[in-house]
TIMIDO-704927 format. One record per residue: x, z, y of N, C-alpha, C in turn; residue in three letters. Coordinates in steps of 0.1 Angstrom, whole numbers, plus 5000, padded with zeros to 4 digits. Layout:
<drengus>
XZYXZYXZYAla/...
</drengus>
This chain:
<drengus>
572954944945571554974950570754844952Met/571454734953570754614956569854574945Ala/570354584933569554544921568254624920Cys/568354764920567054834919566154794931Pro/566654774943565754734954565054604951Gln/565854504946565254374943564254394932Arg/564454474922563554504911562254554916Phe/562354664925561154724930560354624939Leu/561054544947560354444955559654334946Tyr/560354294936559754194926558554254919Gly/558654384916557554454909556354464918Leu/556654494930555554504940554854374942Arg/555654264943555054124944554254084932Cys/554754124920554054094908552754164907Ala/552754294911551554374911550554314921Leu/551054274933550154214943549454084938Met/550354004931549753874926548753904915Leu/549053994906548054034896546754074902Leu/546854154912545654214919544854094926Trp/545554004932544853894938544153804928Leu/544853774917544253694906543053764901Leu/543053894899541953974893540753974903Ala/541153984916540054004926539353874930Ser/539953754928539353634932537953604925Val/537853614912536553594905535553684910Pro/535953814912534953914917534453874931Ala/535353824940534953784953534053664953Ala/534353574944533453454942532153494937Arg/532053584928530753624922529953694932Ala/530553764942529753834952529353744964Ala/529953634965529653544976528253494975Ala/527453484986526053434986526153284982Pro/525153244974525053104970523653074966His/523352954964521952914960521852764959Gly/520652724955520352574955518852554955Gln/518452434959517052384957516852344943Val/515852404937515552374923514352284921Val/513452284931512352194930511752174944Ala/510952064945510352024958509051964955Leu/507952004961506651944960506151914974Arg/505751784975505151734988503651764988Phe/503251864996501951914995500951825003Thr/501551725011500651635019500651495012Ser/501151485000501051364992499551334989Asp/499251214987497851174983497651224969His/498651234961498551274947497951174938Gly/498051044940497350944932498250844925Leu/499550844928500450744923500650764908Leu/500650654901500850644886502150564883Cys/502750604873504050534869503850404863Arg/504350294870504350164865505150074875Asn/506350044871507249974880507349824877Thr/506649774867506849634863505549554862Thr/504449604857503249534854502149554864Asp/501849444872500849454883499449474877Leu/499249434864497849424859497449554851Leu/498349644850497949774842498249894851Thr/497650004847497850124855499050204849Ala/498850334847499950414842499550564842Gly/500450654838500250794838500550854852Asp/499750944856499851004869501251074870Arg/501951054881503151124884502951274885Tyr/503851364882503651504883503551554898Pro/502951664900502751714914504051754920Cys/505051804912506351824917507151694918Thr/507451664930508051534933509551524929Ala/510151644929511651644926511951784920Trp/512751774909513151904902514551874897Ala/515351984896516651974891516751974876Arg/516052074870515952084855514552124851Ile/513852044843514251904839514251814851Pro/515051704850515151614861513851534864Ala/513451544876512251474881512551414895Ile/512151294897512251234910511051134911Asn/509951174916508751094916508351044930Ala/507850924932507450874945506150944949Pro/505850934962504550974968504050874977Ile/502750884981502150814992501650905002Ser/501750865015501450955026500850875037His/499850935044499250875055500150875068Thr/500250755074501050745087500250795098Val/500850805110500150855122501050925131Gly/500650925144501450995154501351145153Thr/500351195145500151335143500151365128Lys/500751275120500851295105502251345101Ser/502351465097503651525093503751545078Phe/504851515072505151545058505251695056Val/504551755047504651895044505051905029Arg/505852015027506352035013506552185010Ala/506652214997507052344993508352334986Thr/509352404991510752394985510952524977Val/511352514965511652624956513252644956Ser/513652764960515052794962515452904951Leu/516652884945517252984937518253054946Ala/518053184949518953264958519253394951Leu/519953404940520153524933520953634940Pro/521753594950522653694957522253734971Ala/520953694975520553714988519753844989Leu/520153934998519454064999518054045005Pro/517154135002515754135007515754165022Ala/514854105030514754135044515654065053Gly/516553985048517553915056516853795063Met/516953785077516453665083517353545080Pro/516653425078517353305074516753185080Cys/517453075080516952945085517252845075Leu/516152785070516252675060516152535067Leu/517152445064517152315071517252205060Glu/516552105062516651985054516951865064Gly/518051795061518451685070518451555063Lys/517951445069517851315063517951205073Ser/518351085069518450975078517050935083Ala/515950975076514650945080514151065088Glu/513851045101513451165109512151235104Pro/511251165097510051225092510351305079Ala/511551315075511951395063512951495067Leu/512951535079513851645084513051775086Cys/513551885081512752005081513652125087Phe/512952225093513552335099512552455098Arg/512852555090511952665088512652805088Gln/512252895097512753025097512053105086Glu/512753205080512153285069512853415068Leu/512253505060512953625056513053635041Val/514253655037514453665022513653765015Ser/513053735004512253824996513153914987Ser/514453864985515253934976515053894962Gly/514053814959513853764946514753644943Glu/515053624930515953514927515353374929Pro/514053364929513453244932512453254943Leu/512553174953511653184965511153054969Gln/509753044971509152914975508852924990Ala/509252824997509152815012508352695015Ile/507352715023506552595029507152545041Asp/507352415042508052355053507252235058Val/507352205071506752085077507752015085Thr/507751885084508751795090508651815106Ala/509751805112509851815127509351695134Gly/509251585128508751465135507651395126Gln/506651335132505551265124506151135118Pro/505351085109505750955102505650835112Leu/504850845122504650735131503650635125Gly/503550515131502450425128502950315118Leu/504250305116504750185108504450205093Ala/503750115087503650115072504950065066Val/505450145057506850115051507050195039Arg/508150155032508650235020509950305024Lys/509850435023511050515027511750555014Ile/513050545014513950585003515150655008Glu/515050795010516150865016516251005009Gln/517551055008517751185003517651285014Pro/517551415010517551525020518651625016Ile/519551665025520551765023519951895028Arg/520052005020519452135024520552235026Trp/520352315036521252435039520452555042Thr/520952665040520352795044521352875052Leu/520952905064521852985073521353135073Thr/522253225069521853365069522153425082Met/521253515087521353585099521753485111Gln/520953375113521353275123521353335137Pro/522353285145522453325158523153465160Gly/523753515149524453645150525953625147Thr/526753725149528153715146528353715131Ala/527353745123527453745108526853625102His/526553525111525953405106526753335095Gln/526153285084526853225074525953115067Arg/526453005065525652895059525952865045Arg/524852845037524952815023524552665021Ile/525252595013524952455010523952464997Asp/522752414999521752424988521652294980Leu/522452194983522452074976521551964982Gly/521451854975520751734979519651704970Ile/518451674975517251634967517051484970Thr/516351414960516051274962517051184956Gly/517151064961516451004972514951004970Pro/514151044980512751054979512150914983His/511250864975510450744978509150784984Thr/508850744996507650775003506950645007Val/505850615002505050495007504250545018Tyr/504650505031503950545043502850445045Ala/501550485043500450385043499350435053Ile/498350345055497350375066496450495063Leu/496250515050495350625046495350645031Gly/494450735027494350755012493850635005Arg/494450584995494050464987492550474983Pro/491950364984490550354980490350264967Gln/489250284961488950204949489750244937Gly/490250364937491150414926490350434913Val/489050434914488250464902488250334893Glu/488650224898488750094890490150084885Glu/490250034873491650014867492549934876Ala/491949824882492749734890493149794904Arg/492449914907492749974920493650094919Gly/494050134907494850254905496250234912Val/496650324921497950304927499150324918Pro/499950224917501150234909502350194918Thr/503550214913504750174920504750024924Asp/504449944914504649794916503549744925Val/502349794924501249754933501449804947Arg/501949934948502149984962503349914968Met/504349874961505449794967504849664973Asp/504049594965503449464970502649484982Leu/501749584981500749604992501449645005Ala/502449735004503149785015503949675022Val/504649595014505349475020504449385027Arg/503249355021502349265028501849315041Ala/501449445041500849505054501949525064Val/503149565059504249585069504549455076Ala/504549345068504849215074503849175085Ala/502549195082501549155093501549255104Val/501849385101501949485112503149445121Gln/504249405115505349365124505049245133Ala/504149165128503749045136502749075146Lys/501749165142500649195151500849315160Ala/501749405156501949525164501549655156Gly/502249765159501949885151500649945154Leu/500049925166498749985170497649895166Thr/497849785159496749685156495749755147Thr/494449735150493349785142493249715129Ala/492549785119492449725106491749595105Glu/490649565113490049435112490949315116Pro/491849345125492849235128493949225117Trp/494349335112495349325101494749255089Leu/493449275086492849205075492749055078Leu/492449015090492448875094493848815093Trp/494948885096496248835094496548815079Glu/496148905071496348895056495548775051Leu/494348755056493548645051494148505055Met/494548495068494948365073496348325067Arg/497048425062498348385055498048285043Glu/496848295038496448215026495748085029Asn/495648045042494947925046495647805040Val/497047805041497847695037498047705021Glu/497547805015497747825001496347834995Ala/495447754999494047754994493947634984Tyr/493547664972493447564961492147604953Leu/491047544955489747584949489847574934Pro/490747494928490747484913491547584906Thr/492347664914493147774907492447904909Arg/491847954898491048074899491748184891His/491848304897492348424890491148514888Tyr/490848564876489848664874490048784882Pro/489048854886489148964896490149074891Arg/490249084877491249184872492649144873Glu/492849014877494248954878494548914892Gln/493748954902493848914916495248954922Ala/495849054916497149094921498248984920Trp/497948884912498848774909498748664919Arg/497848674929497648564938498848524946Val/499748614950500948574958501848484950Pro/501848494936502648404929502248254930Glu/500948234933500348104934501048024946Ser/501548094955502248024967503547954963Arg/504047994951505347934946505047824936Gln/503747794933503447694923503247564930Leu/503247454922502947324927501847264919Gln/500747224926500447254940500247404942Pro/500447454954500347594957498947634960Lys/498647764958497347814963496447864952Gly/495347934957494447994948493047974954Ala/491948004946490647984951490148084961Ser/489048054968488648144978488248284973Cys/487648294961487348424955488548494951Ile/489548424946490848494943491548554955Ser/491548474966492148524978491448644983Ile/490148634983489348754988489548874980Val/489548854967489848974958491249034961Glu/492248944962493548994964493649074977Tyr/493249014988493349085001492549215001Val/491349214994490649344993491449444986Gly/492149404975492949504968494049564976Leu/494749474984495749524993495249615004Val/494149585010493549665020493149805015Gly/492549805003492149934997493350014993Arg/494449944988495650014983496350094994Met/496350035006497050105017496150195025Val/494850205020493950305026493450265040Gly/493150135042492550095054491250175057Met/491150215070489850275074488750175072Glu/487550225068486350135066486150105052Gly/485150025049484649985036484949835033Glu/485749805023486049665020485349635007Ile/484549525007483849474995483949324994Thr/483749274983483749124980482249084979Thr/481948974985480548924984480648774984Thr/479548704983479548554984478148514990Ala/478248404998477048345004476748205000Phe/475548164999475148034996473848005003His/473247885002472047845009471147784998Ala/469847795000468847734992467647685000Arg/466947604994465747545001464547645000Leu/463647645010463547545021464347565033Pro/464947685035465747715047467247715044Asn/467747595046469247575043470147635053Gly/469647685064470547755074470647905072Lys/469847955063469848105061470748135049Gln/471748215051472648245041472048355031Ala/472248335019471848425008473048475000Gln/472948594996474048644988473948594974Arg/475148574968475248514955475648374955Gly/475448304944475948164942474848074937Gly/474947944940474047844935474247824920Leu/475347874915475647844901475047954891Gly/474248044897473648144888472148174890Asp/471248084884471547964877471647844886Pro/472247734882472247614890470847564894Pro/470747504906469547454911469547304909Val/468647254900468647114896467247054898Lys/467146924899465946854899466146704894Lys/464946654889465046514884464646414895Arg/465546324897465346224908464446114903Ala/463946034913463045924910463645824901Ala/464945804902465645704894466045754880Asn/465645884877465945944864467146024863Gly/467946024874469146104874468846254876Glu/469746334871469646484873470546514885Thr/469946574895470646614907470846764908Trp/471946804913472146944915472546974929Gln/472047094934472247134948473647194950Leu/474347154960475747204963475947224978Phe/476847314981477347324994478647234994Leu/478647145003479747035003480747065014Val/482047075011483047115021483746995026Asp/484847015034485546905041486446825031His/486546865018487246785009486446655005His/485146655008484346545004484746415012Asn/484746305005485246175010484446125022Ser/483246175024482446125035481746235043Arg/482546345044482146455052480746515048Ala/480546505035479346565029478046475030Gly/478246355035477146255036476946175023Gln/475846105023475446025011476545935007Val/476845934994477945854989479245914989Gly/479446034995480646104995480946164982Gly/482246164978482746214965483446344966Val/483146444957483846574957483546674967Gly/484246784966484046894976482846974974Gly/482446994961481147064957481547214955Met/480647304960480747444960479447514956Asn/479547614948478447694944478147804955Tyr/479247844962479147954972480447964980Tyr/480448044990481648084997481948224995Glu/483148254989483548394987483948455000Ala/483548585003483748645016484148785014Val/485148825022485548965023484649035034Leu/483949135030483049205039483649335043Glu/483749355056484449475060483549555070Phe/483149675066482349765075483349855082Arg/483349855095484349925103483749975115Tyr/483650115116483250175129481950125134Arg/480950105125479650055130479449905130Gly/480549835129480449685129480749635115Ala/480249505112480449445100481149305102Thr/482249275095482949155097482949075084Tyr/482748945084482848855073483948765073Phe/484848765064486048685063485948585052Tyr/485548455054485448355044486848325038Pro/486948325024488248305018488748165020Gly/490048155021490748035023490647975037Gly/490148055047489948015061490548115070Thr/490648085083491148185093489948225102Asp/488748215097487548245104487048395101Arg/486448455111485848585110484448585117Val/483348625110482048615116481348755115Tyr/480348765123479548895123478248875116Asp/477948755110476648735103476848635092His/476248655080476348575069475948425072Gly/474948405081474548265084475648185089Asp/476548255097477648175103478648135093Lys/478748205081479648165071479348025066Val/478047985066477747845061478347735070Leu/478747775082479347665091480647615086Ser/481347675076482547625071482347505061Ile/481047485057480747365049480247255058Phe/480247135052479747015059478247005058Arg/477747005045476346995043475847075031Thr/474547085030473847125017473247005012Leu/473546965000473146824995472946824980Ala/472046734976471846704962472946604958Trp/473546634946474546544941474346514926Ala/474846394922474746354908476146334902Ala/476346364890477646354884477846204879Tyr/478946144884479246014880480346014869Asp/480045984857480945994846482045884847Trp/481845784854482845674855484045724863Thr/483845804873484945854881485146004878Ile/484246064870484346214866484346294879Glu/483346274888483146344900481746344904Glu/481446454912480046454918480046374931Trp/478846304932478646214944477346254951Val/477446264964476246314972475146204971Val/473946244968472846154968471846174979Arg/471646294984470746324994471146455002Glu/471246445015471546555023470346625028Val/470246765026469146835031469446925043Val/470746955045471047035057472546995061Glu/472646965074474046935079474547055087Thr/475647105084476247215091477247175102Tyr/477947065099478947015108479246865106Ser/479246795116479546645116481046635117Gln/481546515113483046485116483346505131Pro/484346575134484746595148484146715154Gly/483146775148482646905153483647015152Asp/483647095163484447215162483747325154Lys/484547395146483947505138483447615147Pro/482447695142481947805150483147905152Ile/483347945164484448035167484348165160Leu/485448225157485448365151484948465162Ser/484448575157484048675166485248755171Val/485248815183486348895187486549015178Pro/487849045176488249155167488849265175Leu/488649395172489349495179490849495176Pro/491649525186493049515184493649655187Arg/
</drengus>
């Protein structure tokens, strides 16, 4: 009897094993599952273009969908910072096995608090469902580049005995350029937001923000950006306005530095790229006779102001700076200027003028002239290949004079 009993027991075990093997795939097929298939940041500025290498060219606009599984997409975005600025997104979920009407909780977790999401929802029963989500914490005030993934889960019937969590996968890592506002000047080719330009601008502003404080107002941030270039001012190295993004490289050259107009153009590009509040423009001031203390927009070089001297020499009118060998007085060599390039910033009803290559800020164009020594007639001496002052018509500062103080800036 022992053999038949062992046979029946073995048969029962074999049948049970076959049943288990057959039932496992069916059980797996019936188990709820899903995944995030796409993500669109609806609070993105929607202006970034693809270009990771060339500062001087633009690129094609990135797609509205910042991330997708198939076809694979992972695009950067830019977003305004602020204590009340929250990242918003639409998450597309594939949920083929989820019944309609079921309460659920969608969660996205990230090392970046401003990219963490939590949204209650009711399943539509459709295989594809789009869910609008808002981050639980604001971006805050820090300008920065965020690069973090988000892990997504869906909890079915949360808070009940039947609660069950589904892993929906990871999206990203998402690149978010957290900046002061919507980029400005994007209608110009040199102002188009691209990866490489945004990287440069965000690093520059984040550095001065770290120095000045997160709550520092835009006029002060611009001043910090301008004065970084005081030690890297070289009037003979000029970058055309279309190439002003290259000014930072001039700090590594020997001699280092760039011209006042190049510095002004560069700082203006940075300020507009990160969306500073207010209107940033580039201008220039010069002086003419008979009122040499009144600043005029434009430059003495368009066209040059000349006259014939009694001795037959041709004299030209210049603004003479501190590089002159005699502080702009008669017989002084060099330091000739057609104008002073200025960053003009209109902000909350006030106007500020930042002369390039200086750490000064003024509230009137006339004060900009104070960075020069004199307004003078000069003749070109071919023996030394330099301009020499022949006659002074206006003196702005004598040797030892203190420069006109900057106006107070909001902080």
